[in-house]
mmCIF file as Biopython writes it, N, C-alpha, C and O atoms, coordinates in Angstrom:
data_model
#
loop_
_atom_site.group_PDB
_atom_site.id
_atom_site.type_symbol
_atom_site.label_atom_id
_atom_site.label_alt_id
_atom_site.label_comp_id
_atom_site.label_asym_id
_atom_site.label_entity_id
_atom_site.label_seq_id
_atom_site.pdbx_PDB_ins_code
_atom_site.Cartn_x
_atom_site.Cartn_y
_atom_site.Cartn_z
_atom_site.occupancy
_atom_site.B_iso_or_equiv
_atom_site.auth_seq_id
_atom_site.auth_asym_id
_atom_site.pdbx_PDB_model_num
ATOM 1   N N  . MET A ? 1  ? -95.215  87.489 -88.002 1.0 0.0 1  A 1 
ATOM 2   C CA . MET A ? 1  ? -95.392  85.966 -87.700 1.0 0.0 1  A 1 
ATOM 3   C C  . MET A ? 1  ? -96.800  85.451 -88.300 1.0 0.0 1  A 1 
ATOM 4   O O  . MET A ? 1  ? -97.005  84.257 -88.519 1.0 0.0 1  A 1 
ATOM 5   N N  . GLY A ? 2  ? -97.715  86.428 -88.535 1.0 0.0 2  A 1 
ATOM 6   C CA . GLY A ? 2  ? -99.025  85.998 -89.015 1.0 0.0 2  A 1 
ATOM 7   C C  . GLY A ? 2  ? -98.904  85.566 -90.418 1.0 0.0 2  A 1 
ATOM 8   O O  . GLY A ? 2  ? -99.768  84.801 -90.848 1.0 0.0 2  A 1 
ATOM 9   N N  . HIS A ? 3  ? -97.907  85.969 -91.224 1.0 0.0 3  A 1 
ATOM 10  C CA . HIS A ? 3  ? -97.684  85.606 -92.609 1.0 0.0 3  A 1 
ATOM 11  C C  . HIS A ? 3  ? -97.381  84.078 -92.583 1.0 0.0 3  A 1 
ATOM 12  O O  . HIS A ? 3  ? -97.653  83.401 -93.574 1.0 0.0 3  A 1 
ATOM 13  N N  . CYS A ? 4  ? -96.840  83.536 -91.505 1.0 0.0 4  A 1 
ATOM 14  C CA . CYS A ? 4  ? -96.322  82.171 -91.571 1.0 0.0 4  A 1 
ATOM 15  C C  . CYS A ? 4  ? -97.505  81.148 -91.867 1.0 0.0 4  A 1 
ATOM 16  O O  . CYS A ? 4  ? -97.397  80.196 -92.640 1.0 0.0 4  A 1 
ATOM 17  N N  . TYR A ? 5  ? -98.652  81.476 -91.145 1.0 0.0 5  A 1 
ATOM 18  C CA . TYR A ? 5  ? -99.859  80.601 -91.151 1.0 0.0 5  A 1 
ATOM 19  C C  . TYR A ? 5  ? -100.754 80.900 -92.468 1.0 0.0 5  A 1 
ATOM 20  O O  . TYR A ? 5  ? -101.494 80.015 -92.898 1.0 0.0 5  A 1 
ATOM 21  N N  . SER A ? 6  ? -100.683 82.018 -93.025 1.0 0.0 6  A 1 
ATOM 22  C CA . SER A ? 6  ? -101.469 82.324 -94.137 1.0 0.0 6  A 1 
ATOM 23  C C  . SER A ? 6  ? -101.040 81.750 -95.369 1.0 0.0 6  A 1 
ATOM 24  O O  . SER A ? 6  ? -101.885 81.602 -96.251 1.0 0.0 6  A 1 
ATOM 25  N N  . SER A ? 7  ? -99.819  81.392 -95.576 1.0 0.0 7  A 1 
ATOM 26  C CA . SER A ? 7  ? -99.396  80.727 -96.868 1.0 0.0 7  A 1 
ATOM 27  C C  . SER A ? 7  ? -99.356  79.219 -96.896 1.0 0.0 7  A 1 
ATOM 28  O O  . SER A ? 7  ? -98.697  78.617 -96.049 1.0 0.0 7  A 1 
ATOM 29  N N  . PRO A ? 8  ? -100.058 78.559 -97.866 1.0 0.0 8  A 1 
ATOM 30  C CA . PRO A ? 8  ? -100.132 77.193 -97.916 1.0 0.0 8  A 1 
ATOM 31  C C  . PRO A ? 8  ? -98.917  76.383 -98.407 1.0 0.0 8  A 1 
ATOM 32  O O  . PRO A ? 8  ? -98.986  75.167 -98.586 1.0 0.0 8  A 1 
ATOM 33  N N  . SER A ? 9  ? -97.731  77.152 -98.630 1.0 0.0 9  A 1 
ATOM 34  C CA . SER A ? 9  ? -96.458  76.482 -99.059 1.0 0.0 9  A 1 
ATOM 35  C C  . SER A ? 9  ? -95.862  75.941 -97.847 1.0 0.0 9  A 1 
ATOM 36  O O  . SER A ? 9  ? -95.751  76.642 -96.841 1.0 0.0 9  A 1 
ATOM 37  N N  . SER A ? 10 ? -95.457  74.686 -97.890 1.0 0.0 10 A 1 
ATOM 38  C CA . SER A ? 10 ? -94.848  74.014 -96.836 1.0 0.0 10 A 1 
ATOM 39  C C  . SER A ? 10 ? -93.377  74.476 -96.630 1.0 0.0 10 A 1 
ATOM 40  O O  . SER A ? 10 ? -92.854  74.299 -95.529 1.0 0.0 10 A 1 
ATOM 41  N N  . THR A ? 11 ? -92.715  75.040 -97.611 1.0 0.0 11 A 1 
ATOM 42  C CA . THR A ? 11 ? -91.369  75.428 -97.398 1.0 0.0 11 A 1 
ATOM 43  C C  . THR A ? 11 ? -91.345  76.816 -96.561 1.0 0.0 11 A 1 
ATOM 44  O O  . THR A ? 11 ? -90.457  77.044 -95.740 1.0 0.0 11 A 1 
ATOM 45  N N  . GLU A ? 12 ? -92.406  77.731 -96.841 1.0 0.0 12 A 1 
ATOM 46  C CA . GLU A ? 12 ? -92.483  78.917 -96.068 1.0 0.0 12 A 1 
ATOM 47  C C  . GLU A ? 12 ? -92.825  78.551 -94.622 1.0 0.0 12 A 1 
ATOM 48  O O  . GLU A ? 12 ? -92.246  79.141 -93.710 1.0 0.0 12 A 1 
ATOM 49  N N  . GLU A ? 13 ? -93.700  77.644 -94.377 1.0 0.0 13 A 1 
ATOM 50  C CA . GLU A ? 13 ? -94.054  77.286 -92.957 1.0 0.0 13 A 1 
ATOM 51  C C  . GLU A ? 13 ? -92.798  76.682 -92.309 1.0 0.0 13 A 1 
ATOM 52  O O  . GLU A ? 13 ? -92.512  76.943 -91.140 1.0 0.0 13 A 1 
ATOM 53  N N  . HIS A ? 14 ? -92.027  75.846 -93.100 1.0 0.0 14 A 1 
ATOM 54  C CA . HIS A ? 14 ? -90.812  75.243 -92.449 1.0 0.0 14 A 1 
ATOM 55  C C  . HIS A ? 14 ? -89.827  76.468 -92.076 1.0 0.0 14 A 1 
ATOM 56  O O  . HIS A ? 14 ? -89.219  76.430 -91.006 1.0 0.0 14 A 1 
ATOM 57  N N  . ASN A ? 15 ? -89.694  77.404 -92.840 1.0 0.0 15 A 1 
ATOM 58  C CA . ASN A ? 15 ? -88.881  78.514 -92.573 1.0 0.0 15 A 1 
ATOM 59  C C  . ASN A ? 15 ? -89.273  79.236 -91.303 1.0 0.0 15 A 1 
ATOM 60  O O  . ASN A ? 15 ? -88.429  79.598 -90.483 1.0 0.0 15 A 1 
ATOM 61  N N  . CYS A ? 16 ? -90.607  79.445 -91.154 1.0 0.0 16 A 1 
ATOM 62  C CA . CYS A ? 16 ? -91.107  80.194 -90.102 1.0 0.0 16 A 1 
ATOM 63  C C  . CYS A ? 16 ? -90.960  79.376 -88.782 1.0 0.0 16 A 1 
ATOM 64  O O  . CYS A ? 16 ? -90.705  79.900 -87.698 1.0 0.0 16 A 1 
ATOM 65  N N  . ASP A ? 17 ? -91.122  78.222 -88.952 1.0 0.0 17 A 1 
ATOM 66  C CA . ASP A ? 17 ? -90.811  77.152 -87.667 1.0 0.0 17 A 1 
ATOM 67  C C  . ASP A ? 17 ? -89.402  77.402 -87.390 1.0 0.0 17 A 1 
ATOM 68  O O  . ASP A ? 17 ? -89.120  77.572 -86.204 1.0 0.0 17 A 1 
ATOM 69  N N  . GLU A ? 18 ? -88.394  77.462 -88.308 1.0 0.0 18 A 1 
ATOM 70  C CA . GLU A ? 18 ? -87.013  77.591 -87.975 1.0 0.0 18 A 1 
ATOM 71  C C  . GLU A ? 18 ? -86.803  78.903 -87.253 1.0 0.0 18 A 1 
ATOM 72  O O  . GLU A ? 18 ? -86.159  79.022 -86.211 1.0 0.0 18 A 1 
ATOM 73  N N  . GLU A ? 19 ? -87.412  79.878 -87.913 1.0 0.0 19 A 1 
ATOM 74  C CA . GLU A ? 19 ? -87.265  81.371 -87.288 1.0 0.0 19 A 1 
ATOM 75  C C  . GLU A ? 19 ? -87.779  81.411 -85.836 1.0 0.0 19 A 1 
ATOM 76  O O  . GLU A ? 19 ? -87.205  82.005 -84.924 1.0 0.0 19 A 1 
ATOM 77  N N  . ASP A ? 20 ? -89.009  80.664 -85.714 1.0 0.0 20 A 1 
ATOM 78  C CA . ASP A ? 20 ? -89.596  80.840 -84.354 1.0 0.0 20 A 1 
ATOM 79  C C  . ASP A ? 20 ? -88.744  79.942 -83.378 1.0 0.0 20 A 1 
ATOM 80  O O  . ASP A ? 20 ? -88.704  80.256 -82.189 1.0 0.0 20 A 1 
ATOM 81  N N  . SER A ? 21 ? -88.123  78.936 -83.794 1.0 0.0 21 A 1 
ATOM 82  C CA . SER A ? 21 ? -87.195  78.055 -82.962 1.0 0.0 21 A 1 
ATOM 83  C C  . SER A ? 21 ? -85.958  78.932 -82.620 1.0 0.0 21 A 1 
ATOM 84  O O  . SER A ? 21 ? -85.497  78.982 -81.480 1.0 0.0 21 A 1 
ATOM 85  N N  . SER A ? 22 ? -85.467  79.597 -83.636 1.0 0.0 22 A 1 
ATOM 86  C CA . SER A ? 22 ? -84.226  80.381 -83.251 1.0 0.0 22 A 1 
ATOM 87  C C  . SER A ? 22 ? -84.490  81.520 -82.343 1.0 0.0 22 A 1 
ATOM 88  O O  . SER A ? 22 ? -83.648  81.879 -81.520 1.0 0.0 22 A 1 
ATOM 89  N N  . VAL A ? 23 ? -85.767  82.157 -82.488 1.0 0.0 23 A 1 
ATOM 90  C CA . VAL A ? 23 ? -86.054  83.186 -81.727 1.0 0.0 23 A 1 
ATOM 91  C C  . VAL A ? 23 ? -86.328  82.795 -80.271 1.0 0.0 23 A 1 
ATOM 92  O O  . VAL A ? 23 ? -86.069  83.542 -79.328 1.0 0.0 23 A 1 
ATOM 93  N N  . LYS A ? 24 ? -86.881  81.547 -80.146 1.0 0.0 24 A 1 
ATOM 94  C CA . LYS A ? 24 ? -87.189  81.005 -78.744 1.0 0.0 24 A 1 
ATOM 95  C C  . LYS A ? 24 ? -85.800  80.635 -78.128 1.0 0.0 24 A 1 
ATOM 96  O O  . LYS A ? 24 ? -85.606  80.818 -76.926 1.0 0.0 24 A 1 
ATOM 97  N N  . LYS A ? 25 ? -84.869  80.137 -78.910 1.0 0.0 25 A 1 
ATOM 98  C CA . LYS A ? 25 ? -83.572  79.724 -78.345 1.0 0.0 25 A 1 
ATOM 99  C C  . LYS A ? 25 ? -82.911  81.006 -77.801 1.0 0.0 25 A 1 
ATOM 100 O O  . LYS A ? 25 ? -82.454  81.066 -76.659 1.0 0.0 25 A 1 
ATOM 101 N N  . ARG A ? 26 ? -82.882  82.037 -78.684 1.0 0.0 26 A 1 
ATOM 102 C CA . ARG A ? 26 ? -82.167  83.320 -78.349 1.0 0.0 26 A 1 
ATOM 103 C C  . ARG A ? 26 ? -82.862  83.970 -77.037 1.0 0.0 26 A 1 
ATOM 104 O O  . ARG A ? 26 ? -82.224  84.460 -76.105 1.0 0.0 26 A 1 
ATOM 105 N N  . CYS A ? 27 ? -84.160  83.899 -77.110 1.0 0.0 27 A 1 
ATOM 106 C CA . CYS A ? 27 ? -84.940  84.457 -75.971 1.0 0.0 27 A 1 
ATOM 107 C C  . CYS A ? 27 ? -84.589  83.600 -74.542 1.0 0.0 27 A 1 
ATOM 108 O O  . CYS A ? 27 ? -84.306  84.133 -73.470 1.0 0.0 27 A 1 
ATOM 109 N N  . LEU A ? 28 ? -84.673  82.250 -74.779 1.0 0.0 28 A 1 
ATOM 110 C CA . LEU A ? 28 ? -84.219  81.538 -73.493 1.0 0.0 28 A 1 
ATOM 111 C C  . LEU A ? 28 ? -82.832  81.680 -73.128 1.0 0.0 28 A 1 
ATOM 112 O O  . LEU A ? 28 ? -82.507  81.644 -71.942 1.0 0.0 28 A 1 
ATOM 113 N N  . ALA A ? 29 ? -82.015  81.834 -74.021 1.0 0.0 29 A 1 
ATOM 114 C CA . ALA A ? 29 ? -80.625  82.301 -73.719 1.0 0.0 29 A 1 
ATOM 115 C C  . ALA A ? 29 ? -80.365  83.464 -72.886 1.0 0.0 29 A 1 
ATOM 116 O O  . ALA A ? 29 ? -79.634  83.521 -71.897 1.0 0.0 29 A 1 
ATOM 117 N N  . MET A ? 30 ? -81.183  84.540 -73.509 1.0 0.0 30 A 1 
ATOM 118 C CA . MET A ? 30 ? -81.114  85.822 -72.932 1.0 0.0 30 A 1 
ATOM 119 C C  . MET A ? 30 ? -81.774  85.801 -71.427 1.0 0.0 30 A 1 
ATOM 120 O O  . MET A ? 30 ? -81.323  86.439 -70.476 1.0 0.0 30 A 1 
ATOM 121 N N  . ALA A ? 31 ? -82.802  85.040 -71.396 1.0 0.0 31 A 1 
ATOM 122 C CA . ALA A ? 31 ? -83.411  85.014 -70.031 1.0 0.0 31 A 1 
ATOM 123 C C  . ALA A ? 31 ? -82.558  84.242 -68.985 1.0 0.0 31 A 1 
ATOM 124 O O  . ALA A ? 31 ? -82.594  84.530 -67.789 1.0 0.0 31 A 1 
ATOM 125 N N  . LYS A ? 32 ? -81.755  83.204 -69.522 1.0 0.0 32 A 1 
ATOM 126 C CA . LYS A ? 32 ? -81.062  82.394 -68.665 1.0 0.0 32 A 1 
ATOM 127 C C  . LYS A ? 32 ? -79.825  83.234 -68.092 1.0 0.0 32 A 1 
ATOM 128 O O  . LYS A ? 32 ? -79.390  83.083 -66.950 1.0 0.0 32 A 1 
ATOM 129 N N  . GLU A ? 33 ? -79.280  84.204 -69.097 1.0 0.0 33 A 1 
ATOM 130 C CA . GLU A ? 33 ? -78.231  85.065 -68.707 1.0 0.0 33 A 1 
ATOM 131 C C  . GLU A ? 33 ? -78.727  86.055 -67.704 1.0 0.0 33 A 1 
ATOM 132 O O  . GLU A ? 33 ? -78.082  86.213 -66.667 1.0 0.0 33 A 1 
ATOM 133 N N  . GLN A ? 34 ? -79.788  86.715 -67.919 1.0 0.0 34 A 1 
ATOM 134 C CA . GLN A ? 34 ? -80.380  87.669 -67.028 1.0 0.0 34 A 1 
ATOM 135 C C  . GLN A ? 34 ? -80.621  87.017 -65.733 1.0 0.0 34 A 1 
ATOM 136 O O  . GLN A ? 34 ? -80.313  87.645 -64.720 1.0 0.0 34 A 1 
ATOM 137 N N  . ARG A ? 35 ? -81.137  85.825 -65.627 1.0 0.0 35 A 1 
ATOM 138 C CA . ARG A ? 35 ? -81.362  85.102 -64.300 1.0 0.0 35 A 1 
ATOM 139 C C  . ARG A ? 35 ? -80.006  84.916 -63.607 1.0 0.0 35 A 1 
ATOM 140 O O  . ARG A ? 35 ? -79.900  85.135 -62.400 1.0 0.0 35 A 1 
ATOM 141 N N  . SER A ? 36 ? -79.022  84.535 -64.315 1.0 0.0 36 A 1 
ATOM 142 C CA . SER A ? 36 ? -77.699  84.441 -63.813 1.0 0.0 36 A 1 
ATOM 143 C C  . SER A ? 36 ? -77.068  85.645 -63.163 1.0 0.0 36 A 1 
ATOM 144 O O  . SER A ? 36 ? -76.486  85.662 -62.078 1.0 0.0 36 A 1 
ATOM 145 N N  . ARG A ? 37 ? -77.283  86.710 -64.041 1.0 0.0 37 A 1 
ATOM 146 C CA . ARG A ? 37 ? -76.798  88.011 -63.510 1.0 0.0 37 A 1 
ATOM 147 C C  . ARG A ? 37 ? -77.601  88.539 -62.269 1.0 0.0 37 A 1 
ATOM 148 O O  . ARG A ? 37 ? -77.057  89.224 -61.403 1.0 0.0 37 A 1 
ATOM 149 N N  . PHE A ? 38 ? -78.883  88.193 -62.230 1.0 0.0 38 A 1 
ATOM 150 C CA . PHE A ? 38 ? -79.611  88.705 -61.027 1.0 0.0 38 A 1 
ATOM 151 C C  . PHE A ? 38 ? -79.261  87.835 -59.897 1.0 0.0 38 A 1 
ATOM 152 O O  . PHE A ? 38 ? -79.325  88.328 -58.771 1.0 0.0 38 A 1 
ATOM 153 N N  . TYR A ? 39 ? -78.880  86.549 -60.043 1.0 0.0 39 A 1 
ATOM 154 C CA . TYR A ? 39 ? -78.460  85.773 -58.952 1.0 0.0 39 A 1 
ATOM 155 C C  . TYR A ? 39 ? -77.190  86.251 -58.413 1.0 0.0 39 A 1 
ATOM 156 O O  . TYR A ? 39 ? -77.061  86.414 -57.200 1.0 0.0 39 A 1 
ATOM 157 N N  . ILE A ? 40 ? -76.180  86.501 -59.295 1.0 0.0 40 A 1 
ATOM 158 C CA . ILE A ? 40 ? -74.916  87.040 -58.788 1.0 0.0 40 A 1 
ATOM 159 C C  . ILE A ? 40 ? -75.174  88.291 -58.026 1.0 0.0 40 A 1 
ATOM 160 O O  . ILE A ? 40 ? -74.781  88.387 -56.863 1.0 0.0 40 A 1 
ATOM 161 N N  . LEU A ? 41 ? -75.837  89.290 -58.642 1.0 0.0 41 A 1 
ATOM 162 C CA . LEU A ? 41 ? -76.134  90.448 -57.894 1.0 0.0 41 A 1 
ATOM 163 C C  . LEU A ? 41 ? -76.736  90.299 -56.551 1.0 0.0 41 A 1 
ATOM 164 O O  . LEU A ? 41 ? -76.209  90.868 -55.596 1.0 0.0 41 A 1 
ATOM 165 N N  . ARG A ? 42 ? -77.768  89.600 -56.408 1.0 0.0 42 A 1 
ATOM 166 C CA . ARG A ? 42 ? -78.461  89.196 -55.356 1.0 0.0 42 A 1 
ATOM 167 C C  . ARG A ? 42 ? -77.379  88.583 -54.202 1.0 0.0 42 A 1 
ATOM 168 O O  . ARG A ? 42 ? -77.386  88.963 -53.032 1.0 0.0 42 A 1 
ATOM 169 N N  . ARG A ? 43 ? -76.572  87.701 -54.672 1.0 0.0 43 A 1 
ATOM 170 C CA . ARG A ? 43 ? -75.576  87.113 -53.710 1.0 0.0 43 A 1 
ATOM 171 C C  . ARG A ? 43 ? -74.542  88.142 -53.205 1.0 0.0 43 A 1 
ATOM 172 O O  . ARG A ? 43 ? -74.063  88.082 -52.073 1.0 0.0 43 A 1 
ATOM 173 N N  . CYS A ? 44 ? -74.208  89.145 -54.165 1.0 0.0 44 A 1 
ATOM 174 C CA . CYS A ? 44 ? -73.214  90.160 -53.774 1.0 0.0 44 A 1 
ATOM 175 C C  . CYS A ? 44 ? -73.940  91.123 -52.736 1.0 0.0 44 A 1 
ATOM 176 O O  . CYS A ? 44 ? -73.321  91.552 -51.763 1.0 0.0 44 A 1 
ATOM 177 N N  . ILE A ? 45 ? -75.144  91.418 -52.950 1.0 0.0 45 A 1 
ATOM 178 C CA . ILE A ? 45 ? -75.814  92.342 -52.054 1.0 0.0 45 A 1 
ATOM 179 C C  . ILE A ? 45 ? -75.956  91.751 -50.702 1.0 0.0 45 A 1 
ATOM 180 O O  . ILE A ? 45 ? -75.776  92.439 -49.698 1.0 0.0 45 A 1 
ATOM 181 N N  . ILE A ? 46 ? -76.307  90.370 -50.641 1.0 0.0 46 A 1 
ATOM 182 C CA . ILE A ? 46 ? -76.368  89.706 -49.325 1.0 0.0 46 A 1 
ATOM 183 C C  . ILE A ? 46 ? -75.130  89.636 -48.677 1.0 0.0 46 A 1 
ATOM 184 O O  . ILE A ? 46 ? -75.050  89.809 -47.461 1.0 0.0 46 A 1 
ATOM 185 N N  . MET A ? 47 ? -74.074  89.379 -49.438 1.0 0.0 47 A 1 
ATOM 186 C CA . MET A ? 47 ? -72.718  89.381 -48.698 1.0 0.0 47 A 1 
ATOM 187 C C  . MET A ? 47 ? -72.334  90.732 -48.209 1.0 0.0 47 A 1 
ATOM 188 O O  . MET A ? 47 ? -71.711  90.767 -47.148 1.0 0.0 47 A 1 
ATOM 189 N N  . LEU A ? 48 ? -72.592  91.782 -48.778 1.0 0.0 48 A 1 
ATOM 190 C CA . LEU A ? 48 ? -72.127  93.090 -48.425 1.0 0.0 48 A 1 
ATOM 191 C C  . LEU A ? 48 ? -73.068  93.395 -47.161 1.0 0.0 48 A 1 
ATOM 192 O O  . LEU A ? 48 ? -72.591  93.911 -46.150 1.0 0.0 48 A 1 
ATOM 193 N N  . LEU A ? 49 ? -74.261  93.096 -47.249 1.0 0.0 49 A 1 
ATOM 194 C CA . LEU A ? 49 ? -75.156  93.363 -45.982 1.0 0.0 49 A 1 
ATOM 195 C C  . LEU A ? 49 ? -74.778  92.671 -44.728 1.0 0.0 49 A 1 
ATOM 196 O O  . LEU A ? 49 ? -74.753  93.236 -43.634 1.0 0.0 49 A 1 
ATOM 197 N N  . CYS A ? 50 ? -74.456  91.298 -44.950 1.0 0.0 50 A 1 
ATOM 198 C CA . CYS A ? 50 ? -73.848  90.512 -43.823 1.0 0.0 50 A 1 
ATOM 199 C C  . CYS A ? 50 ? -72.533  91.048 -43.423 1.0 0.0 50 A 1 
ATOM 200 O O  . CYS A ? 50 ? -72.273  91.105 -42.221 1.0 0.0 50 A 1 
ATOM 201 N N  . TRP A ? 51 ? -71.683  91.443 -44.294 1.0 0.0 51 A 1 
ATOM 202 C CA . TRP A ? 51 ? -70.354  92.002 -43.934 1.0 0.0 51 A 1 
ATOM 203 C C  . TRP A ? 51 ? -70.622  93.328 -43.086 1.0 0.0 51 A 1 
ATOM 204 O O  . TRP A ? 51 ? -70.057  93.496 -42.006 1.0 0.0 51 A 1 
ATOM 205 N N  . ARG A ? 52 ? -71.390  94.137 -43.552 1.0 0.0 52 A 1 
ATOM 206 C CA . ARG A ? 52 ? -71.682  95.363 -42.686 1.0 0.0 52 A 1 
ATOM 207 C C  . ARG A ? 52 ? -72.323  95.003 -41.319 1.0 0.0 52 A 1 
ATOM 208 O O  . ARG A ? 52 ? -72.065  95.730 -40.359 1.0 0.0 52 A 1 
ATOM 209 N N  . LYS A ? 53 ? -73.053  94.047 -41.181 1.0 0.0 53 A 1 
ATOM 210 C CA . LYS A ? 53 ? -73.662  93.609 -40.013 1.0 0.0 53 A 1 
ATOM 211 C C  . LYS A ? 53 ? -72.673  93.075 -38.994 1.0 0.0 53 A 1 
ATOM 212 O O  . LYS A ? 53 ? -72.779  93.321 -37.793 1.0 0.0 53 A 1 
ATOM 213 N N  . TYR A ? 54 ? -71.668  92.307 -39.541 1.0 0.0 54 A 1 
ATOM 214 C CA . TYR A ? 54 ? -70.690  91.762 -38.649 1.0 0.0 54 A 1 
ATOM 215 C C  . TYR A ? 54 ? -69.356  92.461 -38.578 1.0 0.0 54 A 1 
ATOM 216 O O  . TYR A ? 54 ? -68.413  91.965 -37.963 1.0 0.0 54 A 1 
ATOM 217 N N  . GLU A ? 55 ? -69.278  93.662 -39.237 1.0 0.0 55 A 1 
ATOM 218 C CA . GLU A ? 55 ? -68.161  94.472 -39.228 1.0 0.0 55 A 1 
ATOM 219 C C  . GLU A ? 55 ? -67.643  94.915 -37.764 1.0 0.0 55 A 1 
ATOM 220 O O  . GLU A ? 55 ? -66.456  95.036 -37.464 1.0 0.0 55 A 1 
ATOM 221 N N  . LYS A ? 56 ? -68.711  95.129 -36.928 1.0 0.0 56 A 1 
ATOM 222 C CA . LYS A ? 56 ? -68.351  95.721 -35.561 1.0 0.0 56 A 1 
ATOM 223 C C  . LYS A ? 56 ? -67.733  94.670 -34.699 1.0 0.0 56 A 1 
ATOM 224 O O  . LYS A ? 56 ? -67.027  94.985 -33.740 1.0 0.0 56 A 1 
ATOM 225 N N  . TYR A ? 57 ? -67.998  93.344 -35.039 1.0 0.0 57 A 1 
ATOM 226 C CA . TYR A ? 57 ? -67.263  92.345 -34.148 1.0 0.0 57 A 1 
ATOM 227 C C  . TYR A ? 57 ? -65.988  92.080 -34.475 1.0 0.0 57 A 1 
ATOM 228 O O  . TYR A ? 57 ? -65.330  91.285 -33.803 1.0 0.0 57 A 1 
#
């Protein structure tokens, strides 16, 4: 990433901006997916705990 800012060429800076943007998009997509998986896992665990709690009734 350091090479992006050392070169005076505008085309290379533009390419680095595109690369940074695509990396950010992929990172955000992965974070969103992990957050969704964690949410589903948390809901399942809560459901199982509540089911065990009321199983006796």
